[in-house]
N, C-alpha and C positions, 0 to 999 in steps of 0.2 A: 486417513482421518481428515475430515473437513472441519477446519477450525479458523474461520474468518477472523475472529477475535482470539488472540493467543499471545500473551506477554507475561514475562516473569514479574513477580513482586507487584502484581496488580490484583484488585478485587473484581467483583462482578464478572461479566462475560470473558474479558481477557484472562483472568485468573482461572476460570473454568477450563478454557481451551488449553492453557499451559499445563494445568495439573493432570488433565486426562492424557495429554501427550506423554508427560514424564512417567506417569503411573503405568500406562499400558506398555511402555518400552521396557518395563521390568520383565515382561513375558514374551514380547514379540518385536519384530522389526516393523517400525512404524514410519510411514511417509506422511508428513503433515502438510497439507495444502493450506496456506494462510496468506495474509496480505503482505505485500512487499514493504508496506509501511511499518510492519512489526520487526523487520530484519535487524535493525541496529540494536534494539533492546534484547532480542533473542541471542545475538552473537556476542554481546557483552557479558552475558551470563555464563558462568563457569560450570559447565556440565561435567559429570564424572566421565572417565574413559568409557565405561560401559554404556552410559547414556549416549555418548557421542557415536558409539558403534551402532546403536539400535534406533536412533532417531534421525530421520533424513528430512531436512526442511526444504519445502518447495514453495517459493515465493511468487505470488501472482497478484497483479493489479490491473485495473482498466487503464486505457491510455491516459496520459496526463490531462488532456483536455476534459476528460470526464470528471476530474476532481472538482471542477467548478460546481457540479451538482451536489457535492457532499457538504452541504451547508445546512445547519439546523437539523433537528431530529427527523423531519420529513425527508430531507436530502439524504441522510444516512440510509434510510430505509430504501429509497430508490436505488442508491448506489449498491447497497447490499444485494438487492434483487438482481440487478444487472451483473454483479460479480458472480452470483450463483449461476446465471445463464452462461457467462463467458468461460468460467473455470471448467466447465464440463469437457470442452475440447482438450484442455491441458490434462485433465484426468484421464481421458481416453488414450492419449498418447502415452502417458505413464503406464497405464494398464497393459497396453500392447507391448511395452518394453519390459515390464517387471512381472506382470501376471499376479495381481492381488487376489487374496482370498476373501477379503472382507472390507467393506466401507463402514466407517463409523462417523456420523455427522454429529458434532458437539456444539458448535457455535456458528451463528447466533442460535440460541435455544428457543426459537419461535415456531410453534407448530404450523402457523398459517403461511409461512414463506417456504416454498418448495426448495429442497436441495437437489438440484438437477444432476449432481454426481450419482444420485441413487438410480439413475437410468443406466449406469454401467452394468455389464452382465456379471455381477457378483452379488454375494449376499450383503444385506444392508441392515445396520442398526441405526435408528434415529433417536437422538436425545441423550440425556433428558431434555424434553421440550416443555415449554410453558406457554402462557398466553391465553389459556382457556378460562381463566378466573374472571368472574364478574362481580360487580358491586351487588350485595344482597338487596333485593327489591325493597325490603323494609327500611333500609338505611339511605335510600336515594334521596328522600325528602330533606335530609339534613345537609345535603350538598348545595352550595351556592349555584346559581344559574349557569355561570361559565363552565363549572364542573359537570353539570347535568348535560349540557350540550356536548361536551367532550365524551361523556359516557355514551350518549346516543350515537355519536359518530363512530366511536370505537366498536360498539355492538354491531352497527351497520356494516362497517368494514370487515369485521370478522365473519359476519354472516355471508357476505359476498365471497370472502376468501374460502369459506367452507365449501363453496360450490366450484372452486377453481379446479379445472380438470387435471392439469399436471400435478397439483398438490394431492388430489385424491388418488391419482394413479401411483404416486410415490408412496402414499400410506399403504396402499394395497400390496405394493412390491416388497415393503420392508419385512424382514424376518421378525423383528420385534421393534416396538416403539416404546421408549421410556418416557413417561409423563411425570412432571413435577408434582401434580396434584390430581385428585379424583376428578375435578372439573375438566382439566385438560384431557385426562384419560377418556372421559365420555365423549369429548369432541372428536378425538382422533379415531375412536371406534365408529362414530357416526360417519366419518370420512372414509372408512373402509379398512382400517388397521385390523388385521386378523388377530394380532397378539399385542396387547398393550399392558403395561404394568407401571406402578408408581415407583419412582426413584428420585431421591433428592438431587438437585443439580449441583449444589455446593458442598464442600467438605473443608476439613482442616488438616494440616500436616503437623508433625511433632513440634516444630518450632512455634507455630501459632498456638497450639494447645498449651505449650509450656509458658509462652508469653502471657496469655490471659489467665493461666493458672496461678500466676504470681500476684494477681489482684486480691488483696485481703477483703474478706467480707466485713462490711461496715457495721458497727454497733453504736456509733456516736450519733449525736443530734446535730442539725435537724434531720429528720427523715426526708429523703429526697428521691423523687421520681424523675426519670429522664426519658425523653423521646429524641431519636436521632434519625435524620433523613430529610431529603428535600421537602420543602413545605408545599406539597402538591395536594390537591383536594383528596385524592384517593389514598393518601397516607393516613387519613383519618384522625389527625391530631386534634381536630375540633371535638371529636368524641372524648379524647383524653382530657381536654379542658373542661368539658361538661361534667365528666366523672370526678375530676379533681375538685371542682367547685362544691360538689356534694360532700366529698370526703373531707375537704378542708374545714367545713363547718364543725365536724366532729374532732378533727385533729389539726388545730390551727398552727401547731409548730411543725409545719411541713412546707416543702418547696417543690416546684415543678420546673425543670429545665427543658428547654427545647433548643436543639442544636441543629444548625444549618439554616439556609434561607430558601426562598422560592416565592412564587406568585401569590401564595395564600398568606404570606407573613403579615401584611397590614390587616387583613380581615381577621386573622386569628388574634392579633394583638388587640383589636377592637372588641372581639368576643371576650377576651380575658377582662377587659374593662367593664363590659356589660354584666359579666358574671360576678364582679366584685372581687376578683382574685389577682388583679394585675400586680399588686405589691408582692405576691408570693410566686409569681411566674416570671422566669427570666428567659428571654429570647436571645440566645448567644450569637445568632447569625452564623455565617460560614466561617469556621476557624481555619487559620493558615495551614496547619499540618494535621495529618491524620493522628499523629501522636497527641495533639491537643484534644482531639475528639475522645480518644481513649482515656485521657486523663480525666475528662468530665465523667466518663462512664465509671471510672474507678472511684470517683467522689460521690457516686449515687448508689442507691439501694435497690432500685427496681427499674426495669425497662418497661415503658408503656408503648406498645406498637400496634395500634388498632387499624392496620391497613385494611382497606375495603376490598382490594383484590391484589394479590401478590403471589408470584410463582414460588418464591422461597423466602426471602428476607434475611440477607446475610447478617444484618445487625442483630437479629435474634440469636443467631448461632454464636456471634461474638459475646453477647451478653450471657448466654448460657455457659460458655467456656470461662467467662469471668466470674461465674457463680452468682449471677444476678437473676432472680426470678423474673419471668416475662409475663406481662398482662397483654393479651392479644384477643382478637376476635376468633370465633370458632369457624374459620373458613380459610381457604387458600393454603399457601406454604407454611406460614406461621402456625396455623391450626394443626398441621402435621408435626411440626418440630416440637411444640410444647405439649407436655403431658401434665396430668394433675400432680405429679411428683415434683415438677420443676416450675410450675406457673399456673396461670388461670386463663381459661378461654371463655370469653363472653358470648352468650347466644346472640344470633343475628335475626331472631324472629320478630323483633320490634326495636325501635330506637330506645324506648324506655327500658326494655330488658337489657339491652347492651350497655347503656350508660350506668344503670343501677348495679349491674353485675361487676363492672369495672370498679365502681366506687366501693362496693363491698370488698373486692379483692384488695384494694389499696388499704382499707381499714384493717383487714386481717393481717396483712404483712406489717403494717405499722405497729400493731399491738403485740405482735409475737416475734421478737428477735430469734427465738428458737425455731420457729417455722422458716424464717429466712435462712438460717444455718442449714436446716435439713434440705431445703430446696436448693441451696447452693451446691451441696454435695451431690444431690441427684442430677442437677443440671450439668455439672462437669462430667459425671459418669455417662450421661446420655450422649454428650458430644463424643467422648472416647469410643463408646460402643456402637453408635449409629452413624457418625459423620466423619470418621477418620478416613482420610484419603486412601490409605493402604487397604483398609477393609473394603472400601467401595470398589477399589481396583480389583481385588480378589473376586468379588462378586461379578464384576463385569467380565473378567477373564473367563470365569466359568460359563458365562453366556457366549463369549466368543467361541470357546471350544465346542459347546453344544451346537451352535449354529453351523459351524464349519464342518463338524463331523456328520451333521445331518445331510450335507451336500456331497459334492464330489470330493475326492481326496484333498486333505488339507496340507498346506505348505507352511502353516504357522509354526514358528519356533516355540516350543514349550520348555 
C-alpha cells in the first residue's frame, strides 16, 4: 500500500491513508510504504495484536537536505513527486524479498501525480483519486480576479499533467482506478484507464458516527446556518452570503456563521457589508481546537457548503452524521454525498439559478422543523449505509480478490 500521508487521529489525506491500512489488514497482510515523518504518531498508536501481526510499516523519506524544498503548498507537491520517484527502488527491493500480489495506492489521492510504484510487476489499484473537478463555467464570473487566475493556472497544469507519459502509462497498467467523482472518472478514462469506477475517498468509523450521532437536532431560535472551511475562493462561501441575503429578507430572525480563516476573509466580510447582512453574519475565524468547530456545528441547524470544485468534502460527511441537512452545489464530491432525502443541491447552470436555489432551500428548512427532523434521520442513515469504513473495506476486499484471482495464483490471506 502506497500511503505517503498516513497518520492516526487525523482528517483529510493522513486519515484516509490510516483507515485504508487498518481496514485492509482485516483481510490481508499489508506492507504500508509511508513517510518517515509519520513514524512517531503511528508507533504511539496502540494497535490490536491482530493489527500488529498484519500491518508492516515501511518508512521512507528523501535525504534531509531535500526537506528544504518542502515549504508551502507548492513545495509539498514537488517533494511528493520526488518521493514517488525515489520510493520505487525501495518498493522493488521489498517485492523481490516478499513477493507481493497487489499494489494499492491510496495517498495522496491526486490523479495527476503518477505513483511510480505502479511500475512494479504486480496488479495495481489506484485510488480513490480526485482532482478532476473544475469550477462550473457559469460560476467563474462570481470569483474575484486572483481566484480566476488561480483557476486558469490550475486548469493549465492539469491539462499538461494529462499528457504526462508516465502518468498515462500508469493509468493503462492499473487493473482498476477508483475516482472520487464522475469528473475525475472521465479524466482518468481519457488518460487510458481501462476500468474506472466512482468511490468515495473518505469514510467514518463507529467512534466517529457515535460522536456525531449524539448531536441533538435543534428546534430553538434563532435559525442558524453555518459554513466551515478555509476561506478560499473555491469554497464558494460568497455564494452562501448572496443566498443568505435573499433568504434573510424573508426570515430576519436568522444567522449565518462562517468558521475558519483564509485569504478571502476580508473580501467576504466586505461583501456581507454591501449586501446589508453584516449584523447577521459572524466570521469566527480559525478556532483553537477541532472540538470548538464541532461545538459551532452543534449550535447550527444547516450546513451551507457551496464548494465550486471538491473531490469529497469531509465537513459534509460530518454534518450529515450530526443530522444537519446540507445545502451544496450539484457538482463534485458534495453533489454525490447529498441526496434529496438529506439536503439540497443547487444547479450550476447559472449564477442566478445557484443562488436562488440555495436561498429557497434555506427558506424551506427554516419554515419546516419537521423537514429538518426527517432530513436529520435520513442523513445519519446515509452515513451508516454508504460511508462506514467497514463497509467500504468489504467492497474493496472484494475488488482485491477479483483482481488477484484474475491473475496468477494469489497469495493473499483471506
